[in-house]
BALO-53945 format. One line per 5 residues: number of its first residue (from 1); for each residue x, z, y of C-alpha. Coordinates in steps of 0.5 Angstrom, whole numbers, plus 500, padded with zeros to 3 digits. Each point is the difference from the previous one (the first is absolute). Layout:
<nodes>
NUM = X/Z/Y; ...
</nodes>
This chain:
<nodes>
1 = 108/076/200; 500/505/495; 496/497/494; 497/504/494; 500/497/493
6 = 495/502/494; 498/498/494; 493/502/497; 496/499/494; 502/498/493
11 = 508/498/500; 502/494/498; 507/495/499; 502/498/507; 498/505/505
16 = 507/502/501; 502/493/501; 495/500/506; 503/507/503; 507/497/499
21 = 498/493/504; 496/504/505; 506/505/502; 506/495/499; 497/495/505
26 = 497/506/504; 506/503/501; 505/494/500; 496/495/504; 496/504/505
31 = 503/507/500; 494/504/498; 500/507/497; 496/502/494; 497/506/496
36 = 498/500/493; 493/503/499; 499/503/493; 495/499/495; 495/495/504
41 = 496/503/505; 501/507/498; 507/499/504; 497/499/507; 494/505/498
46 = 505/506/499; 506/497/504; 504/499/493; 506/495/502; 507/498/498
51 = 505/496/504; 500/493/498; 506/496/503; 504/494/497; 504/505/495
56 = 494/503/497; 497/493/498; 507/497/497; 499/498/493; 493/501/499
61 = 498/493/500; 499/500/492; 497/507/500; 493/500/498; 495/506/503
66 = 501/502/507; 506/504/503; 495/503/504; 495/503/495; 492/498/500
71 = 494/503/499; 492/499/501; 499/504/506; 495/498/505; 500/503/507
76 = 493/499/501; 498/504/495; 504/506/503; 497/504/506; 504/498/506
81 = 504/495/496; 501/495/505; 501/505/506; 506/503/495; 503/493/499
86 = 500/499/507; 503/507/502; 505/499/495; 502/493/502; 501/502/507
91 = 504/506/498; 505/496/496; 500/495/506; 497/494/495; 497/495/504
96 = 498/496/494; 498/499/493; 502/495/495; 495/501/494; 501/497/493
101 = 494/501/495; 494/497/497; 493/500/502; 499/507/501; 507/501/504
106 = 499/495/505; 492/502/500; 503/506/504; 505/496/504; 494/496/502
111 = 496/506/503; 506/503/503; 502/494/504; 493/500/502; 501/507/503
116 = 506/498/503; 506/501/495; 505/494/500; 500/498/493; 503/493/497
121 = 497/499/492; 504/498/494; 496/498/494; 502/503/494; 496/500/493
126 = 501/498/493; 493/498/500; 501/494/505; 493/502/502; 501/500/508
131 = 497/495/504; 503/496/505; 506/499/496; 502/495/494; 504/505/496
136 = 502/508/501; 507/502/498; 500/504/493; 495/495/497; 505/495/497
141 = 504/506/497; 494/503/497; 498/493/497; 506/499/497; 500/507/497
146 = 494/499/497; 501/493/497; 507/503/497; 495/505/497; 495/495/497
151 = 506/496/498; 503/505/495; 493/502/498; 498/493/497; 506/501/495
156 = 497/507/497; 493/498/501; 502/494/495; 504/504/495; 494/505/499
161 = 494/495/501; 497/505/505; 496/499/507; 504/503/506; 497/501/506
166 = 504/501/506; 498/504/506; 503/498/507; 499/503/507; 494/497/504
171 = 495/504/503; 495/495/504; 505/494/499; 502/497/494; 506/496/502
176 = 505/503/496; 496/499/494; 499/493/501; 507/498/502; 503/505/494
181 = 495/497/495; 501/493/502; 508/501/500; 500/504/494; 495/495/496
186 = 494/505/499; 494/498/496; 495/504/504; 501/502/508; 495/505/503
191 = 500/501/507; 496/505/505; 497/494/503; 495/498/494; 497/504/495
196 = 501/499/493; 496/499/494; 503/504/494; 497/496/495; 503/493/503
201 = 507/504/500; 499/502/493; 499/492/499; 506/498/503; 504/505/496
206 = 497/498/493; 501/492/502; 508/502/501; 500/503/494; 497/494/497
211 = 506/496/502; 505/505/497; 502/503/506; 499/507/503; 497/501/506
216 = 502/503/507; 495/503/505; 502/501/507; 495/505/503; 500/502/508
221 = 499/508/500; 494/498/505; 497/495/495; 493/502/498; 495/498/494
226 = 494/497/501; 495/505/499; 505/506/502; 504/503/505; 507/501/502
231 = 503/504/495; 503/506/504; 505/505/498; 496/505/504; 495/501/506
236 = 505/503/505; 502/496/506; 506/499/504; 501/501/508; 497/493/501
241 = 494/500/495; 503/497/494; 499/502/493; 505/501/495; 500/494/495
246 = 502/499/493; 497/499/493; 497/493/500; 506/498/495; 498/505/495
251 = 493/500/501; 501/492/499; 504/501/494; 495/504/496; 495/495/501
256 = 504/494/498; 502/504/494; 493/502/498; 497/493/501; 506/496/497
261 = 502/504/494; 507/499/503; 505/506/502; 500/500/507; 505/504/505
266 = 501/501/507; 506/500/505; 499/503/507; 506/498/504; 498/504/506
271 = 506/502/504; 505/496/497; 497/495/504; 502/503/506; 507/502/498
276 = 507/498/500; 504/494/504; 496/495/504; 501/493/498; 503/495/504
281 = 494/497/503; 498/507/502; 506/502/503; 500/494/505; 493/500/502
286 = 501/508/501; 506/498/504; 497/495/504; 494/504/502; 504/506/502
291 = 504/495/505; 494/498/503; 497/507/500; 505/502/505; 500/494/504
296 = 492/501/501; 502/508/502; 506/498/505; 495/495/503; 494/505/501
301 = 496/496/495; 496/506/498; 494/500/495; 503/494/496; 502/500/493
306 = 505/495/498; 497/495/494; 503/494/496; 496/494/501; 502/494/496
311 = 508/501/501; 499/503/507; 500/507/502; 495/501/505; 496/506/504
316 = 493/501/499; 496/506/503; 500/506/496; 492/500/500; 500/493/497
321 = 505/502/494; 496/506/498; 493/497/501; 498/498/493; 504/500/494
326 = 503/493/497; 497/499/493; 501/495/495; 496/494/501; 495/498/495
331 = 504/493/499; 507/504/499; 496/503/494; 497/494/497; 507/497/500
336 = 502/506/495; 494/499/496; 502/494/497; 505/504/496; 495/505/497
341 = 500/501/493; 505/494/499
</nodes>
């Protein structure tokens, strides 16, 4: 077969490891040919492609980002988008697609499969919020980057006796905030799954100062106060209908400074969490997912996503994986709450 590969949505460490595994096994074991589509769904939509063979994937295992580029293009929001994709695949002799992405990218893959396009999905998101898989690659790297930042911020917070609010990614799911906050010894962790009381957070901060230590507050970008709405960067929507978040950290720092009388500063980690070299865990997970994805494609097991369940890589229907987001269970948040303010 001639198989197209694309990466869509936000970039993350481990994408290149998947591409490498798909191509290496696909060529060496099965004799398939590959083409790389550029910039997510924009590639097959506009016929933008590049050669993708073993020479092109050598040395990319430790590299962050994606050699294929990415975008948030949604072909279902573009006139005749699906027809254009089908025409371009036919014109380039492409029999099937391996789509690597998160909820939006794989949501498109699910719809295309239902419309007759041969697709296999690979789950990617630093937010770890895709259903049907225990972990997505990119998450472990993002958590370690955030944890290291929190470790460094402890020392400057102590030196200046100030509150530091660390804003991490997490639109609807607070997995990064939860794991990085626990691993970094944060004194308060705020998630999108549970609205927070600013006065209660201020109480935790004051209690920490009473112990002669400076507090670290970790807040996911999608966290909301009890009586307010998400703090939005602006009201513009992307192609998948998402607003651009950002600003909750700064708003919270201002509130805490006013309520406690102690100086508070904000650190927004932003895209730093997405960048750089993937951890060993993410390299191995991404490689295993890539190997299983090309197996599924070779067998013609279309409409499936490869997933990690326990320590096994399995196949699940794309529709099942994208049906609902995997959010942080309340009992996991209760575990973290034990350490708040102490």
